[in-house]
C-alpha positions in Angstrom: 0.2 0.1 0.0 1.5 3.5 -1.0 1.6 6.1 1.7 -1.5 8.2 1.9 -1.4 11.7 0.7 -3.6 14.3 2.6 -6.0 16.3 0.7 -6.6 19.9 1.1 -8.8 20.7 4.1 -10.8 23.7 5.0 -10.4 25.1 8.2 -12.8 23.5 11.0 -12.9 20.2 9.3 -13.9 17.7 11.9 -12.2 14.6 10.4 -9.0 13.5 8.6 -9.4 12.9 4.7 -6.7 11.4 2.7 -6.1 9.2 -0.5 -4.3 5.9 -0.7 -3.7 2.8 -2.7 -4.7 -0.6 -1.7 -3.9 -4.0 -3.3 -6.6 -6.2 -4.8 -6.8 -9.4 -7.0 -6.7 -7.1 -10.2 -4.0 -4.7 -9.0 -4.5 -1.6 -6.9 -7.5 0.4 -5.8 -7.4 4.1 -5.3 -9.1 5.1 -2.5 -10.5 8.2 -0.4 -10.6 8.0 3.2 -12.0 9.9 6.2 -11.6 9.4 9.9 -13.1 10.6 13.2 -11.1 12.7 15.2 -11.0 9.8 17.9 -8.7 8.5 15.5 -10.5 5.1 15.4 -11.5 4.6 19.0 -15.3 4.2 20.1 -16.4 4.4 16.5 -19.5 2.8 14.7 -19.1 0.3 11.8 -16.8 1.3 9.0 -18.7 2.5 5.9 -17.9 2.0 2.2 -19.2 4.3 -0.4 -19.4 3.0 -3.9 -19.7 5.5 -7.0 -21.9 5.0 -10.1 -20.8 4.2 -13.6 -18.8 6.7 -15.6 -17.9 8.5 -12.0 -15.3 7.9 -9.4 -15.0 8.4 -5.6 -14.6 12.1 -6.3 -18.5 12.3 -6.0 -18.3 11.6 -2.4 -15.5 14.5 -1.7 -18.0 16.6 0.1 -19.9 13.8 1.8 -17.0 12.2 3.3 -16.2 15.0 6.2 -19.6 15.2 7.0 -20.6 11.4 7.7 -17.0 10.4 9.0 -17.8 12.2 12.6 -18.3 8.8 14.2 -17.1 6.1 11.6 -14.4 5.4 9.4 -15.3 5.6 5.6 -13.6 4.3 2.6 -14.6 5.4 -1.1 -12.7 3.4 -3.6 -12.6 4.0 -7.3 -14.0 0.9 -8.3 -11.9 -1.3 -10.8 -11.4 0.3 -14.1 -12.6 3.7 -13.0 -10.8 6.7 -11.4 -7.4 5.9 -10.5 -8.0 2.0 -10.1 -6.4 -0.8 -12.1 -9.3 -2.4 -14.4 -10.5 -5.9 -14.0 -11.3 -8.1 -16.9 -15.0 -7.4 -17.6 -15.6 -4.3 -15.1 -18.6 -6.5 -14.0 -20.5 -5.9 -10.4 -19.2 -9.3 -9.3 -15.7 -8.4 -10.1 -16.2 -5.0 -8.6 -17.7 -6.8 -5.3 -14.7 -8.9 -5.0 -12.2 -6.3 -5.2 -14.2 -4.3 -2.3 -14.1 -7.7 -0.1 -10.6 -7.8 -0.9 -10.2 -4.3 0.5 -12.0 -5.1 3.6 -9.9 -8.2 4.1 -6.8 -6.0 3.7 -8.2 -3.6 6.4 -9.1 -6.7 8.7 -12.7 -5.5 9.2 -15.2 -8.0 10.3 -18.3 -5.8 9.4 -19.1 -3.0 7.0 -22.2 -0.9 6.0 -22.2 -0.2 2.2 -23.5 3.1 0.4 -24.1 2.4 -3.1 -25.2 4.9 -5.9 -26.9 3.4 -9.1 -24.4 0.8 -10.6 -22.5 1.2 -7.0 -25.8 0.0 -5.4 -25.7 -3.2 -7.6 -21.9 -3.8 -6.5 -23.2 -3.4 -3.0 -26.1 -5.8 -3.1 -23.9 -8.4 -4.8 -21.4 -7.9 -2.0 -24.2 -8.2 0.4 -25.4 -11.6 -1.3 -22.0 -13.2 -1.5 -20.7 -12.3 1.8 -23.5 -11.5 4.3 -21.5 -12.4 7.3 -19.4 -9.2 6.2 -22.1 -6.6 5.1 -24.2 -5.4 8.0 -26.4 -2.6 6.4 -27.1 -1.0 2.9 -27.7 2.3 1.7 -28.7 2.4 -1.7 -29.2 5.3 -3.5 -31.2 5.1 -7.0 -31.5 1.4 -6.9 -30.1 -0.4 -10.2 -32.1 -2.7 -12.4 -34.2 -4.7 -10.3 -34.2 -7.6 -12.5 -30.3 -8.0 -11.7 -30.7 -7.7 -8.0 -30.0 -10.9 -5.8 -32.2 -11.3 -2.9 -30.4 -9.7 0.4 -31.4 -10.2 4.0 -29.7 -7.0 5.4 -31.5 -4.3 6.7 -31.7 -1.6 3.9 -32.2 2.1 3.3 -33.4 2.8 -0.4 -33.2 6.3 -1.4 -35.4 6.9 -4.6 -34.1 9.4 -7.2 -35.7 10.6 -10.5 -34.6 7.7 -12.5 -36.7 5.0 -11.0 -40.3 4.1 -11.3 -42.9 3.0 -9.2 -42.5 -0.6 -10.8 -38.7 -0.3 -10.3 -39.3 0.2 -6.5 -41.8 -2.6 -6.4 -39.1 -5.1 -7.7 -36.7 -3.8 -5.6 -38.8 -4.4 -2.4 -39.0 -8.1 -3.4 -35.3 -8.5 -3.7 -34.7 -6.5 -0.5 -36.9 -7.8 2.1 -36.0 -5.5 4.8 -35.6 -2.2 3.2 -37.1 0.9 3.9 -37.7 3.6 1.1 -37.2 7.4 1.2 -37.9 9.8 -1.7 -35.0 12.0 -2.5 -36.5 12.9 -6.2 -36.5 16.5 -5.4 -32.6 16.8 -4.8 -30.3 18.1 -7.3 -28.8 15.7 -9.8 -25.4 16.3 -8.2 -27.0 15.6 -4.8 -23.7 14.6 -2.8 -22.5 18.2 -3.8 -25.7 20.0 -3.3 -26.8 18.4 0.0 -24.0 16.4 1.6 -24.9 17.5 5.2 -28.5 16.4 4.6 -27.7 13.3 3.0 -25.1 12.5 5.8 -27.6 13.1 8.5 -30.2 10.7 7.0 -27.7 8.1 6.2 -26.1 8.2 9.5 -29.2 8.0 11.5 -30.2 4.9 9.6 -26.7 3.1 10.0 -26.8 4.1 13.8 -30.2 2.9 14.4 -31.5 0.0 16.1 
C-alpha cells in the first residue's frame, strides 16, 4: 500500500481526509478515506461508499467529512474507474470481489455499504455473496431490479428521479428488509448539493437499532 496523501482541507474540518492505494486481486484500488477525530476508537461500523458508472470516488468528496464524524469511511474508485486498475470485464461481481479484498486487507469483520446506481448493484452483490461481512445497505437510486439478488440485510433505499414505481416494487421483492425514502426533489449532483442533509439521513439509519 502506498503512503497516504493528505487532501487539502478547509478550516474547521472535524475529520481527517486522505487518499491511498490498496492491493486487490485486479491490481490496485485508489481509495479516498475519512476518519473521526477519535483516531479510530469508540467509533461505529466502517462505511464503504461505492460510486456509479462513469464516475469515481470524487463524487463523495463533500460527503466524506460530513459522515465520518463517528465512523471511518472508505470510498474506492471501482476497478477500471478513476485511478484504480481495471478488472477483466468491469462487472458488478468483479467490483464486489475487489471491495471484499479491501475489507480483508483492512481486517474488518463487518462493514456498511453506500452504493449509488451501479454502485448499489455492487453493494447488493457483495451483501449477497458475503452476508457475514455486510451489516447494512444504503442504496441511492437502485440499479435494474431484475439483476438484483435477494439480500437479508436491513437497507435504506433512496429513490431518485430515475426509478419508476415498478422499479421500486421489484426492488422491494429483492430487499426484504428495506425502508424507502424519496429524494427525487434533490439536485442531480445530490452529494454536492446536499451533503449535510444526506449525511444526517444516512447516519441516522446506520446508527439506528
